[in-house]
Structure formats: C-alpha cells, structure tokens
Predicted model as a PDB file, atoms N, CA, C, CB and O in Angstrom, pLDDT in the B-factor column:
MODEL        1                                                                  
ATOM      1  N   MET A   1      30.911 153.269 133.840  1.00 54.00           N  
ATOM      2  CA  MET A   1      31.263 153.579 135.216  1.00 54.00           C  
ATOM      3  C   MET A   1      31.190 155.092 135.393  1.00 54.00           C  
ATOM      4  CB  MET A   1      32.685 153.032 135.578  1.00 54.00           C  
ATOM      5  O   MET A   1      31.703 155.840 134.561  1.00 54.00           O  
ATOM      6  N   SER A   2      30.573 155.530 136.440  1.00 63.00           N  
ATOM      7  CA  SER A   2      30.445 156.967 136.666  1.00 63.00           C  
ATOM      8  C   SER A   2      31.747 157.514 137.257  1.00 63.00           C  
ATOM      9  CB  SER A   2      29.246 157.272 137.607  1.00 63.00           C  
ATOM     10  O   SER A   2      32.623 156.763 137.686  1.00 63.00           O  
ATOM     11  N   VAL A   3      31.841 158.813 137.262  1.00 62.00           N  
ATOM     12  CA  VAL A   3      33.029 159.472 137.801  1.00 62.00           C  
ATOM     13  C   VAL A   3      33.188 159.153 139.294  1.00 62.00           C  
ATOM     14  CB  VAL A   3      32.944 161.002 137.583  1.00 62.00           C  
ATOM     15  O   VAL A   3      34.301 158.931 139.770  1.00 62.00           O  
ATOM     16  N   THR A   4      32.093 159.133 140.009  1.00 67.00           N  
ATOM     17  CA  THR A   4      32.139 158.833 141.441  1.00 67.00           C  
ATOM     18  C   THR A   4      32.702 157.433 141.681  1.00 67.00           C  
ATOM     19  CB  THR A   4      30.735 158.957 142.063  1.00 67.00           C  
ATOM     20  O   THR A   4      33.535 157.230 142.565  1.00 67.00           O  
ATOM     21  N   HIS A   5      32.235 156.472 140.885  1.00 66.00           N  
ATOM     22  CA  HIS A   5      32.751 155.111 141.032  1.00 66.00           C  
ATOM     23  C   HIS A   5      34.224 155.037 140.679  1.00 66.00           C  
ATOM     24  CB  HIS A   5      31.960 154.145 140.161  1.00 66.00           C  
ATOM     25  O   HIS A   5      34.982 154.314 141.326  1.00 66.00           O  
ATOM     26  N   ALA A   6      34.637 155.774 139.664  1.00 67.00           N  
ATOM     27  CA  ALA A   6      36.044 155.766 139.255  1.00 67.00           C  
ATOM     28  C   ALA A   6      36.931 156.351 140.353  1.00 67.00           C  
ATOM     29  CB  ALA A   6      36.229 156.558 137.946  1.00 67.00           C  
ATOM     30  O   ALA A   6      37.986 155.799 140.667  1.00 67.00           O  
ATOM     31  N   VAL A   7      36.497 157.470 140.934  1.00 63.00           N  
ATOM     32  CA  VAL A   7      37.271 158.096 142.012  1.00 63.00           C  
ATOM     33  C   VAL A   7      37.314 157.181 143.224  1.00 63.00           C  
ATOM     34  CB  VAL A   7      36.671 159.467 142.398  1.00 63.00           C  
ATOM     35  O   VAL A   7      38.361 157.018 143.851  1.00 63.00           O  
ATOM     36  N   LEU A   8      36.175 156.585 143.552  1.00 58.00           N  
ATOM     37  CA  LEU A   8      36.119 155.669 144.689  1.00 58.00           C  
ATOM     38  C   LEU A   8      37.028 154.461 144.450  1.00 58.00           C  
ATOM     39  CB  LEU A   8      34.667 155.207 144.938  1.00 58.00           C  
ATOM     40  O   LEU A   8      37.723 154.023 145.367  1.00 58.00           O  
ATOM     41  N   ALA A   9      37.031 153.926 143.248  1.00 66.00           N  
ATOM     42  CA  ALA A   9      37.882 152.787 142.922  1.00 66.00           C  
ATOM     43  C   ALA A   9      39.347 153.164 143.034  1.00 66.00           C  
ATOM     44  CB  ALA A   9      37.577 152.271 141.516  1.00 66.00           C  
ATOM     45  O   ALA A   9      40.157 152.371 143.515  1.00 66.00           O  
ATOM     46  N   GLN A  10      39.701 154.377 142.592  1.00 67.00           N  
ATOM     47  CA  GLN A  10      41.090 154.827 142.700  1.00 67.00           C  
ATOM     48  C   GLN A  10      41.503 154.966 144.158  1.00 67.00           C  
ATOM     49  CB  GLN A  10      41.282 156.162 141.970  1.00 67.00           C  
ATOM     50  O   GLN A  10      42.608 154.569 144.528  1.00 67.00           O  
ATOM     51  N   SER A  11      40.632 155.524 144.988  1.00 69.00           N  
ATOM     52  CA  SER A  11      40.984 155.717 146.391  1.00 69.00           C  
ATOM     53  C   SER A  11      41.110 154.368 147.103  1.00 69.00           C  
ATOM     54  CB  SER A  11      39.933 156.598 147.094  1.00 69.00           C  
ATOM     55  O   SER A  11      41.962 154.208 147.977  1.00 69.00           O  
ATOM     56  N   VAL A  12      40.271 153.402 146.738  1.00 64.00           N  
ATOM     57  CA  VAL A  12      40.389 152.064 147.322  1.00 64.00           C  
ATOM     58  C   VAL A  12      41.689 151.417 146.895  1.00 64.00           C  
ATOM     59  CB  VAL A  12      39.199 151.181 146.915  1.00 64.00           C  
ATOM     60  O   VAL A  12      42.373 150.804 147.715  1.00 64.00           O  
ATOM     61  N   ASP A  13      42.046 151.544 145.609  1.00 70.00           N  
ATOM     62  CA  ASP A  13      43.317 150.996 145.130  1.00 70.00           C  
ATOM     63  C   ASP A  13      44.491 151.636 145.863  1.00 70.00           C  
ATOM     64  CB  ASP A  13      43.460 151.210 143.614  1.00 70.00           C  
ATOM     65  O   ASP A  13      45.431 150.948 146.261  1.00 70.00           O  
ATOM     66  N   ALA A  14      44.433 152.958 146.039  1.00 71.00           N  
ATOM     67  CA  ALA A  14      45.513 153.657 146.730  1.00 71.00           C  
ATOM     68  C   ALA A  14      45.598 153.198 148.183  1.00 71.00           C  
ATOM     69  CB  ALA A  14      45.303 155.182 146.660  1.00 71.00           C  
ATOM     70  O   ALA A  14      46.694 152.997 148.706  1.00 71.00           O  
ATOM     71  N   ALA A  15      44.453 153.032 148.834  1.00 72.00           N  
ATOM     72  CA  ALA A  15      44.448 152.590 150.234  1.00 72.00           C  
ATOM     73  C   ALA A  15      45.031 151.193 150.347  1.00 72.00           C  
ATOM     74  CB  ALA A  15      43.020 152.619 150.814  1.00 72.00           C  
ATOM     75  O   ALA A  15      45.802 150.916 151.266  1.00 72.00           O  
ATOM     76  N   GLN A  16      44.673 150.307 149.422  1.00 75.00           N  
ATOM     77  CA  GLN A  16      45.230 148.950 149.445  1.00 75.00           C  
ATOM     78  C   GLN A  16      46.732 148.980 149.189  1.00 75.00           C  
ATOM     79  CB  GLN A  16      44.532 148.059 148.400  1.00 75.00           C  
ATOM     80  O   GLN A  16      47.487 148.217 149.791  1.00 75.00           O  
ATOM     81  N   TYR A  17      47.160 149.870 148.287  1.00 71.00           N  
ATOM     82  CA  TYR A  17      48.592 149.974 147.982  1.00 71.00           C  
ATOM     83  C   TYR A  17      49.354 150.434 149.220  1.00 71.00           C  
ATOM     84  CB  TYR A  17      48.836 150.952 146.803  1.00 71.00           C  
ATOM     85  O   TYR A  17      50.378 149.846 149.570  1.00 71.00           O  
ATOM     86  N   TYR A  18      48.862 151.481 149.886  1.00 73.00           N  
ATOM     87  CA  TYR A  18      49.565 151.978 151.060  1.00 73.00           C  
ATOM     88  C   TYR A  18      49.519 150.985 152.208  1.00 73.00           C  
ATOM     89  CB  TYR A  18      48.976 153.298 151.500  1.00 73.00           C  
ATOM     90  O   TYR A  18      50.471 150.883 152.980  1.00 73.00           O  
ATOM     91  N   GLU A  19      48.424 150.255 152.324  1.00 80.00           N  
ATOM     92  CA  GLU A  19      48.335 149.223 153.358  1.00 80.00           C  
ATOM     93  C   GLU A  19      49.346 148.121 153.075  1.00 80.00           C  
ATOM     94  CB  GLU A  19      46.903 148.638 153.434  1.00 80.00           C  
ATOM     95  O   GLU A  19      50.030 147.658 153.988  1.00 80.00           O  
ATOM     96  N   ALA A  20      49.447 147.695 151.816  1.00 78.00           N  
ATOM     97  CA  ALA A  20      50.426 146.668 151.441  1.00 78.00           C  
ATOM     98  C   ALA A  20      51.839 147.175 151.640  1.00 78.00           C  
ATOM     99  CB  ALA A  20      50.227 146.232 149.984  1.00 78.00           C  
ATOM    100  O   ALA A  20      52.712 146.428 152.082  1.00 78.00           O  
ATOM    101  N   ALA A  21      52.073 148.452 151.316  1.00 81.00           N  
ATOM    102  CA  ALA A  21      53.407 149.029 151.510  1.00 81.00           C  
ATOM    103  C   ALA A  21      53.758 149.045 152.994  1.00 81.00           C  
ATOM    104  CB  ALA A  21      53.477 150.461 150.924  1.00 81.00           C  
ATOM    105  O   ALA A  21      54.905 148.793 153.364  1.00 81.00           O  
ATOM    106  N   GLY A  22      52.772 149.341 153.851  1.00 84.00           N  
ATOM    107  CA  GLY A  22      53.016 149.341 155.293  1.00 84.00           C  
ATOM    108  C   GLY A  22      53.343 147.952 155.809  1.00 84.00           C  
ATOM    109  O   GLY A  22      54.226 147.783 156.649  1.00 84.00           O  
ATOM    110  N   VAL A  23      52.628 146.961 155.304  1.00 85.00           N  
ATOM    111  CA  VAL A  23      52.888 145.575 155.707  1.00 85.00           C  
ATOM    112  C   VAL A  23      54.286 145.154 155.257  1.00 85.00           C  
ATOM    113  CB  VAL A  23      51.817 144.618 155.113  1.00 85.00           C  
ATOM    114  O   VAL A  23      55.022 144.513 156.007  1.00 85.00           O  
ATOM    115  N   MET A  24      54.641 145.521 154.031  1.00 89.00           N  
ATOM    116  CA  MET A  24      55.975 145.161 153.522  1.00 89.00           C  
ATOM    117  C   MET A  24      57.067 145.847 154.338  1.00 89.00           C  
ATOM    118  CB  MET A  24      56.110 145.545 152.029  1.00 89.00           C  
ATOM    119  O   MET A  24      58.119 145.255 154.578  1.00 89.00           O  
ATOM    120  N   LYS A  25      56.832 147.083 154.767  1.00 91.00           N  
ATOM    121  CA  LYS A  25      57.823 147.790 155.587  1.00 91.00           C  
ATOM    122  C   LYS A  25      57.981 147.087 156.930  1.00 91.00           C  
ATOM    123  CB  LYS A  25      57.410 149.271 155.799  1.00 91.00           C  
ATOM    124  O   LYS A  25      59.100 146.945 157.425  1.00 91.00           O  
ATOM    125  N   LYS A  26      56.876 146.646 157.525  1.00 92.00           N  
ATOM    126  CA  LYS A  26      56.956 145.936 158.802  1.00 92.00           C  
ATOM    127  C   LYS A  26      57.713 144.619 158.645  1.00 92.00           C  
ATOM    128  CB  LYS A  26      55.547 145.673 159.361  1.00 92.00           C  
ATOM    129  O   LYS A  26      58.514 144.251 159.505  1.00 92.00           O  
ATOM    130  N   ILE A  27      57.456 143.907 157.535  1.00 94.00           N  
ATOM    131  CA  ILE A  27      58.163 142.646 157.283  1.00 94.00           C  
ATOM    132  C   ILE A  27      59.650 142.913 157.100  1.00 94.00           C  
ATOM    133  CB  ILE A  27      57.587 141.929 156.036  1.00 94.00           C  
ATOM    134  O   ILE A  27      60.487 142.196 157.648  1.00 94.00           O  
ATOM    135  N   ARG A  28      59.979 143.955 156.322  1.00 94.00           N  
ATOM    136  CA  ARG A  28      61.392 144.296 156.087  1.00 94.00           C  
ATOM    137  C   ARG A  28      62.078 144.655 157.399  1.00 94.00           C  
ATOM    138  CB  ARG A  28      61.514 145.470 155.085  1.00 94.00           C  
ATOM    139  O   ARG A  28      63.199 144.216 157.654  1.00 94.00           O  
ATOM    140  N   ASP A  29      61.415 145.448 158.229  1.00 95.00           N  
ATOM    141  CA  ASP A  29      61.994 145.828 159.514  1.00 95.00           C  
ATOM    142  C   ASP A  29      62.213 144.608 160.403  1.00 95.00           C  
ATOM    143  CB  ASP A  29      61.094 146.841 160.224  1.00 95.00           C  
ATOM    144  O   ASP A  29      63.237 144.500 161.076  1.00 95.00           O  
ATOM    145  N   ALA A  30      61.247 143.691 160.402  1.00 96.00           N  
ATOM    146  CA  ALA A  30      61.378 142.478 161.217  1.00 96.00           C  
ATOM    147  C   ALA A  30      62.554 141.624 160.741  1.00 96.00           C  
ATOM    148  CB  ALA A  30      60.075 141.656 161.172  1.00 96.00           C  
ATOM    149  O   ALA A  30      63.297 141.078 161.556  1.00 96.00           O  
ATOM    150  N   VAL A  31      62.721 141.510 159.431  1.00 97.00           N  
ATOM    151  CA  VAL A  31      63.836 140.725 158.883  1.00 97.00           C  
ATOM    152  C   VAL A  31      65.165 141.381 159.245  1.00 97.00           C  
ATOM    153  CB  VAL A  31      63.707 140.584 157.343  1.00 97.00           C  
ATOM    154  O   VAL A  31      66.112 140.690 159.621  1.00 97.00           O  
ATOM    155  N   LEU A  32      65.244 142.702 159.135  1.00 97.00           N  
ATOM    156  CA  LEU A  32      66.493 143.394 159.466  1.00 97.00           C  
ATOM    157  C   LEU A  32      66.829 143.256 160.951  1.00 97.00           C  
ATOM    158  CB  LEU A  32      66.396 144.878 159.086  1.00 97.00           C  
ATOM    159  O   LEU A  32      67.994 143.078 161.306  1.00 97.00           O  
ATOM    160  N   ILE A  33      65.828 143.335 161.814  1.00 98.00           N  
ATOM    161  CA  ILE A  33      66.067 143.157 163.248  1.00 98.00           C  
ATOM    162  C   ILE A  33      66.527 141.729 163.527  1.00 98.00           C  
ATOM    163  CB  ILE A  33      64.790 143.481 164.063  1.00 98.00           C  
ATOM    164  O   ILE A  33      67.434 141.515 164.332  1.00 98.00           O  
ATOM    165  N   PHE A  34      65.906 140.751 162.863  1.00 98.00           N  
ATOM    166  CA  PHE A  34      66.306 139.354 163.036  1.00 98.00           C  
ATOM    167  C   PHE A  34      67.770 139.159 162.619  1.00 98.00           C  
ATOM    168  CB  PHE A  34      65.383 138.422 162.214  1.00 98.00           C  
ATOM    169  O   PHE A  34      68.538 138.505 163.324  1.00 98.00           O  
ATOM    170  N   LEU A  35      68.148 139.732 161.469  1.00 98.00           N  
ATOM    171  CA  LEU A  35      69.529 139.599 161.007  1.00 98.00           C  
ATOM    172  C   LEU A  35      70.500 140.304 161.950  1.00 98.00           C  
ATOM    173  CB  LEU A  35      69.671 140.163 159.591  1.00 98.00           C  
ATOM    174  O   LEU A  35      71.609 139.817 162.170  1.00 98.00           O  
ATOM    175  N   LEU A  36      70.102 141.430 162.501  1.00 98.00           N  
ATOM    176  CA  LEU A  36      70.953 142.141 163.455  1.00 98.00           C  
ATOM    177  C   LEU A  36      71.169 141.305 164.715  1.00 98.00           C  
ATOM    178  CB  LEU A  36      70.333 143.502 163.820  1.00 98.00           C  
ATOM    179  O   LEU A  36      72.282 141.246 165.238  1.00 98.00           O  
ATOM    180  N   VAL A  37      70.115 140.663 165.199  1.00 98.00           N  
ATOM    181  CA  VAL A  37      70.231 139.810 166.386  1.00 98.00           C  
ATOM    182  C   VAL A  37      71.157 138.631 166.099  1.00 98.00           C  
ATOM    183  CB  VAL A  37      68.840 139.303 166.835  1.00 98.00           C  
ATOM    184  O   VAL A  37      71.998 138.282 166.927  1.00 98.00           O  
ATOM    185  N   ILE A  38      70.998 138.018 164.923  1.00 98.00           N  
ATOM    186  CA  ILE A  38      71.879 136.900 164.548  1.00 98.00           C  
ATOM    187  C   ILE A  38      73.337 137.362 164.486  1.00 98.00           C  
ATOM    188  CB  ILE A  38      71.450 136.303 163.182  1.00 98.00           C  
ATOM    189  O   ILE A  38      74.235 136.651 164.938  1.00 98.00           O  
ATOM    190  N   LEU A  39      73.570 138.551 163.928  1.00 98.00           N  
ATOM    191  CA  LEU A  39      74.924 139.093 163.849  1.00 98.00           C  
ATOM    192  C   LEU A  39      75.502 139.306 165.245  1.00 98.00           C  
ATOM    193  CB  LEU A  39      74.930 140.412 163.064  1.00 98.00           C  
ATOM    194  O   LEU A  39      76.655 138.957 165.497  1.00 98.00           O  
ATOM    195  N   LEU A  40      74.719 139.870 166.144  1.00 98.00           N  
ATOM    196  CA  LEU A  40      75.213 140.118 167.502  1.00 98.00           C  
ATOM    197  C   LEU A  40      75.511 138.816 168.233  1.00 98.00           C  
ATOM    198  CB  LEU A  40      74.196 140.936 168.296  1.00 98.00           C  
ATOM    199  O   LEU A  40      76.514 138.717 168.940  1.00 98.00           O  
ATOM    200  N   ILE A  41      74.647 137.816 168.068  1.00 98.00           N  
ATOM    201  CA  ILE A  41      74.902 136.510 168.681  1.00 98.00           C  
ATOM    202  C   ILE A  41      76.193 135.921 168.121  1.00 98.00           C  
ATOM    203  CB  ILE A  41      73.712 135.542 168.437  1.00 98.00           C  
ATOM    204  O   ILE A  41      77.008 135.380 168.869  1.00 98.00           O  
ATOM    205  N   GLY A  42      76.379 136.025 166.812  1.00 97.00           N  
ATOM    206  CA  GLY A  42      77.605 135.522 166.184  1.00 97.00           C  
ATOM    207  C   GLY A  42      78.849 136.217 166.711  1.00 97.00           C  
ATOM    208  O   GLY A  42      79.881 135.581 166.923  1.00 97.00           O  
ATOM    209  N   LEU A  43      78.746 137.530 166.921  1.00 97.00           N  
ATOM    210  CA  LEU A  43      79.897 138.259 167.453  1.00 97.00           C  
ATOM    211  C   LEU A  43      80.241 137.812 168.871  1.00 97.00           C  
ATOM    212  CB  LEU A  43      79.624 139.761 167.434  1.00 97.00           C  
ATOM    213  O   LEU A  43      81.415 137.650 169.204  1.00 97.00           O  
ATOM    214  N   VAL A  44      79.232 137.612 169.700  1.00 98.00           N  
ATOM    215  CA  VAL A  44      79.468 137.186 171.078  1.00 98.00           C  
ATOM    216  C   VAL A  44      80.063 135.782 171.103  1.00 98.00           C  
ATOM    217  CB  VAL A  44      78.159 137.229 171.893  1.00 98.00           C  
ATOM    218  O   VAL A  44      81.053 135.536 171.792  1.00 98.00           O  
ATOM    219  N   VAL A  45      79.459 134.861 170.351  1.00 98.00           N  
ATOM    220  CA  VAL A  45      79.967 133.481 170.316  1.00 98.00           C  
ATOM    221  C   VAL A  45      81.381 133.459 169.732  1.00 98.00           C  
ATOM    222  CB  VAL A  45      79.021 132.566 169.481  1.00 98.00           C  
ATOM    223  O   VAL A  45      82.259 132.771 170.253  1.00 98.00           O  
ATOM    224  N   GLY A  46      81.600 134.208 168.655  1.00 97.00           N  
ATOM    225  CA  GLY A  46      82.931 134.271 168.054  1.00 97.00           C  
ATOM    226  C   GLY A  46      83.962 134.835 169.007  1.00 97.00           C  
ATOM    227  O   GLY A  46      85.109 134.386 169.029  1.00 97.00           O  
ATOM    228  N   GLY A  47      83.559 135.815 169.794  1.00 97.00           N  
ATOM    229  CA  GLY A  47      84.482 136.377 170.779  1.00 97.00           C  
ATOM    230  C   GLY A  47      84.874 135.356 171.829  1.00 97.00           C  
ATOM    231  O   GLY A  47      86.046 135.255 172.191  1.00 97.00           O  
ATOM    232  N   PHE A  48      83.895 134.591 172.328  1.00 96.00           N  
ATOM    233  CA  PHE A  48      84.201 133.560 173.321  1.00 96.00           C  
ATOM    234  C   PHE A  48      85.081 132.465 172.724  1.00 96.00           C  
ATOM    235  CB  PHE A  48      82.906 132.951 173.873  1.00 96.00           C  
ATOM    236  O   PHE A  48      86.024 132.005 173.368  1.00 96.00           O  
ATOM    237  N   VAL A  49      84.779 132.047 171.497  1.00 96.00           N  
ATOM    238  CA  VAL A  49      85.585 131.005 170.848  1.00 96.00           C  
ATOM    239  C   VAL A  49      87.007 131.506 170.615  1.00 96.00           C  
ATOM    240  CB  VAL A  49      84.943 130.571 169.507  1.00 96.00           C  
ATOM    241  O   VAL A  49      87.969 130.779 170.861  1.00 96.00           O  
ATOM    242  N   GLY A  50      87.141 132.735 170.146  1.00 95.00           N  
ATOM    243  CA  GLY A  50      88.480 133.308 169.945  1.00 95.00           C  
ATOM    244  C   GLY A  50      89.258 133.418 171.238  1.00 95.00           C  
ATOM    245  O   GLY A  50      90.457 133.141 171.275  1.00 95.00           O  
ATOM    246  N   TYR A  51      88.579 133.821 172.294  1.00 95.00           N  
ATOM    247  CA  TYR A  51      89.229 133.925 173.604  1.00 95.00           C  
ATOM    248  C   TYR A  51      89.699 132.556 174.082  1.00 95.00           C  
ATOM    249  CB  TYR A  51      88.271 134.546 174.637  1.00 95.00           C  
ATOM    250  O   TYR A  51      90.819 132.413 174.573  1.00 95.00           O  
ATOM    251  N   ALA A  52      88.832 131.544 173.934  1.00 94.00           N  
ATOM    252  CA  ALA A  52      89.185 130.188 174.375  1.00 94.00           C  
ATOM    253  C   ALA A  52      90.355 129.634 173.561  1.00 94.00           C  
ATOM    254  CB  ALA A  52      87.968 129.250 174.256  1.00 94.00           C  
ATOM    255  O   ALA A  52      91.266 129.021 174.119  1.00 94.00           O  
ATOM    256  N   ILE A  53      90.332 129.845 172.253  1.00 95.00           N  
ATOM    257  CA  ILE A  53      91.436 129.352 171.411  1.00 95.00           C  
ATOM    258  C   ILE A  53      92.722 130.094 171.761  1.00 95.00           C  
ATOM    259  CB  ILE A  53      91.105 129.527 169.897  1.00 95.00           C  
ATOM    260  O   ILE A  53      93.795 129.493 171.815  1.00 95.00           O  
ATOM    261  N   GLY A  54      92.613 131.400 171.997  1.00 92.00           N  
ATOM    262  CA  GLY A  54      93.798 132.164 172.391  1.00 92.00           C  
ATOM    263  C   GLY A  54      94.389 131.663 173.688  1.00 92.00           C  
ATOM    264  O   GLY A  54      95.610 131.567 173.812  1.00 92.00           O  
ATOM    265  N   LYS A  55      93.553 131.342 174.654  1.00 92.00           N  
ATOM    266  CA  LYS A  55      94.050 130.800 175.921  1.00 92.00           C  
ATOM    267  C   LYS A  55      94.708 129.438 175.726  1.00 92.00           C  
ATOM    268  CB  LYS A  55      92.909 130.687 176.933  1.00 92.00           C  
ATOM    269  O   LYS A  55      95.743 129.153 176.328  1.00 92.00           O  
ATOM    270  N   ALA A  56      94.100 128.588 174.874  1.00 90.00           N  
ATOM    271  CA  ALA A  56      94.656 127.256 174.631  1.00 90.00           C  
ATOM    272  C   ALA A  56      96.016 127.356 173.938  1.00 90.00           C  
ATOM    273  CB  ALA A  56      93.683 126.413 173.779  1.00 90.00           C  
ATOM    274  O   ALA A  56      96.946 126.626 174.282  1.00 90.00           O  
ATOM    275  N   VAL A  57      96.128 128.246 172.978  1.00 91.00           N  
ATOM    276  CA  VAL A  57      97.407 128.415 172.265  1.00 91.00           C  
ATOM    277  C   VAL A  57      98.449 128.977 173.215  1.00 91.00           C  
ATOM    278  CB  VAL A  57      97.243 129.347 171.030  1.00 91.00           C  
ATOM    279  O   VAL A  57      99.616 128.588 173.164  1.00 91.00           O  
ATOM    280  N   GLU A  58      98.036 129.885 174.074  1.00 89.00           N  
ATOM    281  CA  GLU A  58      98.961 130.486 175.038  1.00 89.00           C  
ATOM    282  C   GLU A  58      99.504 129.434 175.986  1.00 89.00           C  
ATOM    283  CB  GLU A  58      98.270 131.601 175.830  1.00 89.00           C  
ATOM    284  O   GLU A  58     100.680 129.477 176.347  1.00 89.00           O  
ATOM    285  N   ARG A  59      98.658 128.480 176.401  1.00 88.00           N  
ATOM    286  CA  ARG A  59      99.104 127.416 177.313  1.00 88.00           C  
ATOM    287  C   ARG A  59     100.092 126.484 176.627  1.00 88.00           C  
ATOM    288  CB  ARG A  59      97.902 126.611 177.831  1.00 88.00           C  
ATOM    289  O   ARG A  59     101.024 125.999 177.268  1.00 88.00           O  
ATOM    290  N   THR A  60      99.908 126.228 175.346  1.00 87.00           N  
ATOM    291  CA  THR A  60     100.816 125.292 174.651  1.00 87.00           C  
ATOM    292  C   THR A  60     102.156 125.940 174.336  1.00 87.00           C  
ATOM    293  CB  THR A  60     100.173 124.786 173.353  1.00 87.00           C  
ATOM    294  O   THR A  60     103.137 125.223 174.140  1.00 87.00           O  
ATOM    295  N   ARG A  61     102.236 127.239 174.280  1.00 81.00           N  
ATOM    296  CA  ARG A  61     103.497 127.927 173.948  1.00 81.00           C  
ATOM    297  C   ARG A  61     104.426 128.026 175.132  1.00 81.00           C  
ATOM    298  CB  ARG A  61     103.217 129.314 173.418  1.00 81.00           C  
ATOM    299  O   ARG A  61     105.642 128.098 174.955  1.00 81.00           O  
ATOM    300  N   HIS A  62     103.886 128.032 176.333  1.00 63.00           N  
ATOM    301  CA  HIS A  62     104.742 128.207 177.509  1.00 63.00           C  
ATOM    302  C   HIS A  62     105.239 126.909 178.029  1.00 63.00           C  
ATOM    303  CB  HIS A  62     104.017 128.926 178.595  1.00 63.00           C  
ATOM    304  O   HIS A  62     105.973 126.879 179.017  1.00 63.00           O  
TER     305      HIS A  62                                                      
ENDMDL                                                                          
END                                                                             
C-alpha cells in the first residue's frame, strides 16, 4: 500500500468515526429529550392526582 493510500484510508476512517459519533450524539440527545418529556408529563399527572386525592381527603375529614 502506498503512502497516499494509507493517508486516504486514515482520513476515510476518521470521517466515518466522526460521522458515527455525530449520529450517536443525535441519538443520545433524542433519548434525553424523550426522557425529559416523560418526566414532565409524569410531574403534571402526579400533580393532578395529588391535588384530587388531597381534595378527597379534605372532604372526608370535615
């Protein structure tokens, strides 16, 4: 293999590595955003459920 082919092969490997790293970063970001949305939905639903249970308990105490 000539030096030119070796350098070209290295640059192609590096380009594929950085492209794969970029794809993995996008996947990681998408997963983190998905988990954040699930957390926010859980907080909203939990707040409504807590409020409803608090109102029900308040009615039974009086």
